[in-house]
N, C-alpha and C positions, 0 to 999 in steps of 0.2 A: 641362583640368585642374579633380578632384576638390573640393570642397569640403577643412576639415579632417575626422579619420575619426572618430566618434563609438568612444565605448569609451580615450577617451588619458585619463591621469593628469594632471592639475594641475599643476601648479609652481609658478606664479604669477600674482602680477595685478597690471595697473598703471599707470592715469590710463585706464583705461578699456579697457585691455587684457588676454587672458588666455595664457597661457605652458600652452600644451597638449604633451606626452612622449607619443605613441602608439610603442611601442619601441627611444626613443632617437631620434626623427629631430622637432624642434621644430616645432613651428608654434604665433607671433603673431597673432591671428587677436582679429576686435574682435567678438565678439557682435552689439553694434547695424545696424552693418554691412552685417555679416558680408564687408569686407574682412580677406584674411586674408598668411602668410606665408611659406614656408617656409621656415626653416632651414635653406642646407651644411648637412650631419654633418659635425660636429665631431674633426678631425682627430687623435684618440688616442687610443695604443694598445689593443689587444682586452684583454688582461691588466688593465686600469684598473676598479674597479668603480665609479659614481656617484653621491653621496653625499650631492650640496649641488645643488642648484641656484633659481635665482631670475629675475626681470623687473625693472628695474630704469630711472630716466630720467634722464639727467646732464642738464639744467635749465645748465648752460653750456655746452653742445655741442647742445641739444638732438637730443640721439638716446639712442634707446632701447635696453639693452645686456642679451644673453641672458648669463646662469655659470652653470655647471661647476666642480663640484669631483669630483674622483675624487682613488682609493688602488689601489695593486697591493696587493689584499692577500695573495701572497707573499712579499712582502722586507719580511724584518725592523727594518726602518729607517721602515717605514710612506713609500715612499715616494710622494708625490702629484702630479698635478697638475689645475692650476685654472687656463680662458680663460674669458676674453673675447668675443661675439658686438659689434659692433657695428654696425645696422639702418643705419649712414650711410654705414660701411666696404666693406660687406656682409664679413665678412671676421671670421673667426678671430683672436687674439692670448693668447697665453702671459702668464702673469701670475708672479708670483714664482721662487723656486730648488723647484727639484721634491725638493729632499731636506731645502728649511730651513719649510717647510711646517706646520704641528704640532698637526693639528684632524685631527680625525676624526667620522665619524658616532655622534650622541650616543643612537642607538637600531638597530634592527633592519634598519629602511628607512627610505628617502627620503621625507622634506615636504617640501612646498611653499616658499617660500624668504620671508620677509613684507618690503612696499618701505613705508618709514619712515623717513621724517628723513633725504633724503636719503643712505639704506642698506636691503642687503638681510637680514636677519636668521632663523640658524637657531638652531638648541637643535646645542651641541657639546660636544663632548671633546678635550680636552688633552692626546697619549698625553705631553708632556713633563714636563706640571709632575704630570699625574691629578687635572686639576679638570672640574668641568663647569660651562659656560656657556653665553652667545647670543654666539655670531659673530659679528658685519657685517663686514658689506663695502661701503667708500661709495664710492658710483657716479660719484664725483665725482673724488675722489682718491682712486683706485682703489685704495683702504687698508684692511686688517684694523685691526677693534678688534675687545676681547675686554668684554664686558656682564656684571657677574656677577650672578648668582644672589642671592635674599632668604639676607641669615646664617641667616634659621630655617628654610632650604626643605632639609628631608631627604626627599624626595618618588622614586619612580622614576619619569623621565625617561619610561619607555617608557608613561608609565600618564599624559604628563603636554605636554602640546600648547602650543606656543605662538602666539599670536594678537593684532591689536591688536583694543584693547575700549572705545570714550572715544574713539581717539584717542592709549592709551599703550598700550605694549609691554603685554603678559600676558601670565599665567600661567594654564593652566588641567589643572588635577587627576583625571583621572576616579574615584570610588570606586561600592559596587557603586550605591550609593541618593542617590548627591550626586556633587556637583561645587563643587573647594575654586578659586576665582577670585584671581590677586594681581591686582595693578599697581602697573607705573611712572609713579610721579604728575614724577615731570621727569621728561626722558628719561639718560642715563647717570649715573643718578646711586641708586648701591644703597643709602644710606638712604632713598632713597625709597618702596622695596616696601613694597605697604600690603599682608595678606589682605584684600580688598575686602568678600568675605560667600562663603558656604556656601550654596548650591543645593539646595532634596530634589526631583528634579522627578519626581513620576508620569507614570511614558515605557511603554508598551511595550514598548520594546530595552534592551538593558545595561544602556547608555553612555549619557548625556548631552555635547557637548561644545561650548563654548559659540563662536560663530564672532562675533557683533557686535552692538549693544546700538541701539537704536532711539533714539531723537531724545526718548521720552516713558522713556526709563528700560529700556525691554523689553526678554530677552533674547533671542536669535535665536540657535540651535543646533540641529546635528544629532543625532537621536535612529539607534542604530545596535546593531544586534545579528545573529546568526545568521540569525535568522528575518523581519526585517524591518527596514527603511532607513526615515526622515524627515525631518522640519523640524520643529521646534517652535520656538512662541514662547511663553513663561511674562514673569509678573510675579517681582523680587529676589526672593520669598516660594516661589516658586518655581511657581503655580496653574500649566497650561496654559492657553491663551489662545487657542489655535490651535492644531492640527495636518495636518502635507500629508504623508499614506507616500508613498515613495519608486512608480513604477513600470517601473525601473530597477534593473540592479544599477550598484552607487558603492562606492567602500570607503570607511569610516570615513570618512577624511581628505581626502577626492576634491570636498572646498565650499570655497570659498574666497568672499570679500569682491572685491565689481565692485559698479565702478558709473560707468551710460551713458553713453558718449561719443562721439561723432560723428569725432573726431581721427584723419586716418592715421599711419600713419610715416613715417618722413623716407627714403622710398627712391625709387630711378627708378618710379614706376608703371607704366612700359614690360617692368618685366623678366616673364621668365618664369613664375617661381614667384608672383607677383600677380595676386590673383583677387578682383574687389569681388560674392557670391552679394547 
């Protein structure tokens, strides 16, 4: 068997595992151990367009879940399909009613789901109320909830990245020469959204978007342009402390926080699709 393929899109990260998506065939991979599992092809009609993906951990059942949401762009009623793959059961299960799922992608391209507080999060658009928001899927309750954007947030979501910084949900708004960072200090509370900093970073590329904060409060982010890509570490004033240029092609949003772990998946180690590299 071959290892997980290179060049795959990153669709999520959870407890030391990374969700890879090479042409809609998922792999869940632990880079520390080389262990990976190929997820069986999801049972979804070909006319559906996947727009949300994610990986989460259900602590109540010691189970890892791959989630996938898709909609039919040709359907006037925005017919959707949302399915969850259980590592324990080794199977997909449909969640909810296809005609009662009022969410769509907030931007043109899918981005990785972010796991925090037992839920996976995405920027989304509710077509029934015409409201932009953060969509959260609680992996234990198998339930969707809406998390509102800040009251005075009027930014284009095409240039806004949802993340987690310092253990908080974050919104990073990319500008030509600066990045505006919002933090939700109290999870789920709209009033706790705070514009924490506006950072001007002197980088070679066109855009800088934060990925994580170090223990010392330094910002690690990705530098992206048509001519080059790199990882940047800077202080909260925007002074570049370190810069590492990529040596391979990567999408601007194809980077995610990963924590080293020796954990394995709760599944039969004898299955053909699993491998220790």
